[in-house]
C-alpha positions as CSV (number, residue, x, y, z in Angstrom):
1,M,-20.8,-128.8,-131.0
2,R,-17.4,-128.0,-132.3
3,L,-16.0,-131.7,-131.8
4,L,-18.6,-132.5,-134.3
5,L,-17.9,-129.9,-137.0
6,A,-13.7,-131.3,-136.6
7,A,-15.6,-134.5,-137.4
8,D,-17.2,-133.5,-140.6
9,S,-14.2,-131.9,-142.2
10,P,-11.3,-134.0,-143.5
11,T,-8.2,-131.8,-142.6
12,V,-4.7,-132.9,-143.9
13,H,-2.3,-131.8,-140.6
14,L,1.8,-132.3,-141.6
15,T,3.9,-130.5,-139.8
16,P,7.1,-128.9,-141.6
17,Q,9.4,-131.8,-140.6
18,A,6.6,-134.6,-141.4
19,R,6.6,-132.8,-145.1
20,V,10.1,-132.8,-145.4
21,L,10.3,-136.9,-144.5
22,A,8.0,-137.6,-146.8
23,A,9.7,-136.1,-149.8
24,V,13.2,-137.2,-148.7
25,I,11.5,-140.3,-148.5
26,A,10.1,-139.5,-152.0
27,I,13.6,-139.1,-153.3
28,V,15.8,-141.8,-151.7
29,F,13.0,-144.2,-153.2
30,M,13.1,-142.8,-156.7
31,A,16.4,-143.4,-156.4
32,M,17.0,-146.7,-155.5
33,I,14.5,-147.5,-158.5
34,L,17.7,-146.0,-160.6
35,E,19.9,-148.2,-158.5
36,M,17.9,-151.1,-159.3
37,I,18.2,-150.1,-162.8
38,R,21.3,-149.9,-163.1
39,R,22.5,-152.8,-161.4
40,H,19.8,-154.4,-163.9
41,R,17.4,-156.0,-160.8
42,L,14.2,-154.4,-162.2
43,Q,13.2,-153.9,-165.7
44,E,12.2,-150.5,-167.1
45,R,9.1,-151.7,-167.6
46,Y,8.2,-152.4,-164.3
47,S,10.0,-149.2,-163.2
48,V,7.4,-146.8,-164.8
49,I,4.8,-147.9,-162.4
50,W,7.0,-147.6,-158.9
51,F,8.3,-144.4,-160.4
52,V,4.7,-143.2,-160.6
53,V,4.5,-144.5,-157.0
54,G,7.6,-142.1,-156.2
55,L,6.1,-138.7,-157.4
56,G,3.0,-139.9,-155.8
57,L,4.5,-139.5,-153.2
58,L,6.6,-136.8,-153.7
59,I,3.3,-134.5,-154.9
60,G,1.8,-135.7,-151.7
61,A,4.8,-134.2,-149.4
62,A,4.4,-131.3,-151.7
63,F,0.8,-130.6,-151.5
64,P,-0.7,-132.6,-148.8
65,A,-4.5,-130.5,-149.1
66,L,-4.5,-132.8,-152.8
67,L,-5.3,-135.7,-150.4
68,E,-8.3,-134.0,-148.8
69,L,-9.2,-133.1,-152.2
70,V,-9.2,-137.2,-153.0
71,A,-11.5,-137.6,-149.8
72,N,-13.7,-135.5,-151.1
73,V,-14.0,-137.1,-154.8
74,M,-14.1,-140.6,-152.6
75,G,-16.7,-139.3,-150.9
76,V,-14.9,-140.2,-147.7
77,R,-15.3,-138.3,-144.7
78,D,-11.9,-139.0,-143.6
79,T,-8.1,-138.4,-145.1
80,N,-6.8,-141.8,-143.6
81,V,-9.3,-143.6,-145.3
82,A,-8.7,-142.3,-148.5
83,L,-5.4,-142.4,-148.1
84,F,-5.0,-146.0,-147.1
85,S,-7.9,-147.4,-149.5
86,L,-5.6,-145.7,-152.5
87,V,-2.7,-147.7,-151.3
88,L,-4.7,-150.8,-151.1
89,L,-6.2,-150.1,-154.6
90,L,-2.6,-149.6,-155.6
91,L,-1.4,-153.0,-154.4
92,L,-4.1,-154.9,-155.4
93,G,-3.4,-153.8,-159.0
94,L,0.2,-154.4,-158.1
95,A,-0.9,-158.1,-157.4
96,L,-2.8,-158.7,-160.1
97,N,-0.6,-157.2,-162.6
98,F,2.1,-159.8,-161.6
99,S,-0.2,-162.7,-161.2
100,V,-1.1,-162.3,-164.9
101,L,3.3,-161.9,-165.7
102,V,3.3,-164.8,-163.3
103,S,0.9,-166.9,-165.0
104,R,2.2,-165.8,-168.8
105,Q,5.5,-166.8,-168.0
106,A,4.5,-170.5,-166.3
107,E,2.9,-170.9,-169.4
108,Q,5.8,-170.0,-171.4
109,I,8.2,-172.3,-169.7
110,T,6.0,-175.1,-170.0
111,R,5.4,-174.8,-173.7
112,L,9.9,-174.3,-173.7
113,A,10.1,-177.5,-172.0
114,Q,8.0,-179.2,-174.4
115,E,9.9,-177.8,-177.3
116,Q,12.9,-178.9,-175.6
117,A,11.9,-182.0,-174.9
118,L,10.7,-183.0,-178.9
119,E,13.8,-181.4,-180.1
120,E,15.7,-183.7,-178.0
121,A,13.7,-186.7,-179.5
122,R,14.4,-185.6,-182.7
123,R,17.8,-185.9,-181.9
124,E,18.4,-188.9,-180.9
125,P,18.5,-191.9,-182.4
126,P,15.9,-194.6,-181.9
127,P,17.8,-197.2,-179.8
128,E,18.7,-200.4,-181.7
129,Q,16.7,-203.5,-180.5
130,D,18.5,-206.7,-180.0
131,V,16.0,-209.0,-181.9
132,D,16.9,-212.9,-182.2
133,R,15.9,-214.2,-185.5
134,A,16.0,-217.4,-185.3
């Protein structure tokens, strides 16, 4: 009976070492984001998304019981399912966002290539025609 009751209640069992490790990973992750911005490898508009992810990691490490609350709100019994569902939704959202950005940039590249071709055509004089007038 005790085993069945344990399966019904979501619990988060993180050791203090795991919580510290998760917090360190989150802080290192956010430091990496700052370094990428500093080296112009990541634009600021994309860094906001990754900072929110880093803060989520840090908050999850500091308050692991929040995952239990999220699991209850989602209506799932296991906190691991809730965590993986959130990660999957985040990754799907990022994939969709980047697909939209790539599509927009592909359209811009096509338009710029067409404008460049038109501009080059305007600058070049028409080829002289050799017509024998006999």
